N, C-alpha and C positions, 0 to 999 in steps of 0.2 A: 708515689706513685705504687699503684699495686700491680703485680703482675702473674699469673700463673702457671706452670711449666709439667705440664702433664708426662707420664711416664707410664709404659706397660701395656700398650697392645700388639698386636699381631696377630699369628695366623695360629690355629685351634680349631683338631679336630669335634663335632659334635662332642656332649660330654664332658668336655675336659673344661680347665679350669683356667686365670688368669686373674690379675693380679693390677692393677689400672691405682694409680699414685698422682695427686697431685699439689703440690708448693707452693705455697702462696706467700711474695715477699711483701715488706711491709709491716708498717700498723697499727695500733689505734683503728682496728676493724668497727671495735664496739659491739651488738648484741649479732651476729652473725650467722649465716648462713650459710651452707658450704654444701656443695650438690653435683650430678652428674647426670649430664641429658644424653640423648644419642640420636641422630639422624641418621635414616635411608634415604639411599637414592630416589629423587620422586618424595619421599616423604617427610611431612614436619617433621621440624625438634621435637623430643617429648622426654619429657622432666621421667629420668633412669629410678634417683634415689635423692634425697637430702638429709642434713642432717642440722640441725641448729647449735649454736656456741655451748645450750646448755646439755646437748645429750641426744634430743628427741629429734626420731625417724621417722623419715616420711619414702613411700616406696611405691613404685608404678607394681598396677595387675598384675603387667606383665615377670615380674620380675620379682613376685614375692615368695620367699621361702628357697631364691634359689639363691641370690645378690645377698650381701652382707656390708652397708656401709662405715667405714671408721673414722674417731679425726684422732689428729694433738696437738693440741690446741697450743702448747706451748710450741709447736713443731707450724702452728699454719699450714697444715696438714691434712687433707680427708685420701680415704682408698676407698677401693670399691673393688671389694671381692668377687668374683663372680665362678658358680658353680653352675655345674648339669648346663652348660653352654647350648645354645642352641641355633639353628644357623638361618633365625630369624632375629639370630641380635647383632646378626653384623651391621655394624653402622660405623659413623664416624663420633667415638663419647667424647663429649665438654665438660670439661670444667667448667662451673662459672661458684664466683660468691659474691654473694650478698652484704655490704655493708651496711651497720647503724640500717640495721630490718624494724622494720615496720615506724620509721623517724620520717621528718622531713626531709634528712643527709641521707638516707639510702639511695646506694649506686651499687650500679653492674657491674661485676668485672667479669669477662669466659678467658679462657684457655686459647691455647691454639687446633684443639680437636688430636686423638689419636682414632688410629683406625685398629677396630676389632672385627678381623676376618672367621667364622665358623663356618668350617665346612662340614659337606655331609658327606 
């Protein structure tokens, strides 16, 4: 059974940095993609960034140039380095893993979420 455990959220002042981590338990994920989504109060959950098992990355427009996603395939972990944080980055950040991406066996798994609060 796949489980995702997130860490690294917290309170930071605008302009500061935080690093989120997500560790996935389990094995045989196949070609997969790990990523981060965020949801602010009263808003939909949006993609922040994702990274495929081969290393390709994608970033949402609002975080390009400020956030960097990376992964360790051997440890099944993904990290999100967040720099130059803004108050509008305040949200609950969720880790997501899609296993066997692009196949009929694809499955999504979500972490429990970690709160990031950026004060002005």
